[in-house]
C-alpha positions as CSV (number, residue, x, y, z in Angstrom):
1,M,-11.3,50.4,-17.9
2,E,-11.4,46.7,-17.8
3,D,-13.1,46.7,-14.4
4,F,-15.8,49.2,-15.6
5,A,-16.3,47.1,-18.8
6,R,-16.9,44.1,-16.6
7,L,-19.3,46.1,-14.4
8,I,-21.5,47.1,-17.3
9,G,-21.3,43.7,-19.0
10,T,-19.2,44.7,-22.0
11,T,-15.7,44.4,-23.1
12,R,-12.7,46.7,-22.8
13,Q,-12.5,46.7,-26.5
14,S,-16.1,47.8,-26.8
15,L,-15.4,50.8,-24.6
16,S,-12.3,51.6,-26.5
17,M,-14.1,51.6,-29.7
18,W,-16.9,53.8,-28.2
19,E,-14.3,56.5,-27.6
20,K,-13.1,56.5,-31.3
21,A,-14.9,58.8,-33.7
22,E,-14.2,56.5,-36.6
23,R,-15.6,53.3,-35.3
24,P,-16.4,50.6,-37.9
25,S,-19.8,49.8,-36.4
26,P,-22.2,51.3,-33.8
27,P,-21.7,50.4,-30.2
28,S,-24.1,48.2,-28.4
29,R,-27.0,50.2,-27.0
30,T,-26.3,49.1,-23.4
31,S,-22.7,50.3,-23.6
32,D,-23.7,53.4,-25.5
33,L,-26.4,54.5,-23.0
34,L,-24.1,53.8,-20.0
35,M,-21.2,55.7,-21.5
36,K,-23.5,58.7,-22.3
37,L,-24.7,58.6,-18.7
38,V,-21.2,58.6,-17.4
39,R,-20.3,61.6,-19.7
40,Q,-23.3,63.5,-18.5
41,S,-22.7,62.7,-14.9
42,L,-19.3,64.5,-15.2
43,S,-21.1,67.8,-15.8
44,P,-21.9,69.9,-12.8
45,K,-25.7,69.4,-13.3
46,P,-27.4,66.4,-11.9
47,V,-28.6,63.8,-14.4
48,D,-32.2,62.8,-14.3
49,L,-32.2,59.2,-15.5
50,L,-35.8,58.7,-16.7
51,P,-35.9,61.9,-18.9
52,F,-32.5,60.8,-20.3
53,L,-33.6,57.3,-21.2
54,V,-36.9,58.6,-22.7
55,E,-35.0,61.1,-24.9
56,E,-32.5,58.4,-26.0
57,A,-35.4,56.1,-26.9
58,R,-37.0,58.9,-29.0
59,K,-33.8,59.1,-31.0
60,W,-34.3,55.4,-31.9
61,G,-38.0,56.1,-32.8
62,V,-39.3,54.5,-29.7
63,V,-41.9,56.3,-27.6
64,I,-41.8,55.4,-23.9
65,Q,-44.4,56.6,-21.4
66,V,-43.3,56.7,-17.8
67,N,-46.2,56.0,-15.3
68,L,-45.1,57.1,-11.9
69,P,-46.6,55.0,-9.0
70,R,-49.3,56.7,-7.1
71,P,-48.8,57.4,-3.4
72,A,-50.4,54.9,-1.1
73,G,-53.7,56.0,0.3
74,P,-54.8,55.6,3.9
75,N,-56.8,52.5,3.1
76,D,-54.0,50.8,1.1
77,T,-52.0,48.2,2.9
78,L,-48.5,47.0,2.0
79,I,-48.7,43.8,4.0
80,Q,-51.9,41.7,3.9
81,R,-52.7,39.5,6.8
82,V,-54.0,36.0,6.2
């Protein structure tokens, strides 16, 4: 658990507290989101990250609009020559 905590930038104690139903204060949002993603990834269905994050933001009263990039057209260049 300590290595995972280090990976996501939190402490082992924060992860332990996240698992307890009667924690004295809410977990950090980062830890909470990542632990929820880990929990969902254990289900047989794939987890679609963007809809998950949009829904979690909605629970906090934040509206996020995801603008997907448009496909490059035939006249678009990725490399410009000087």
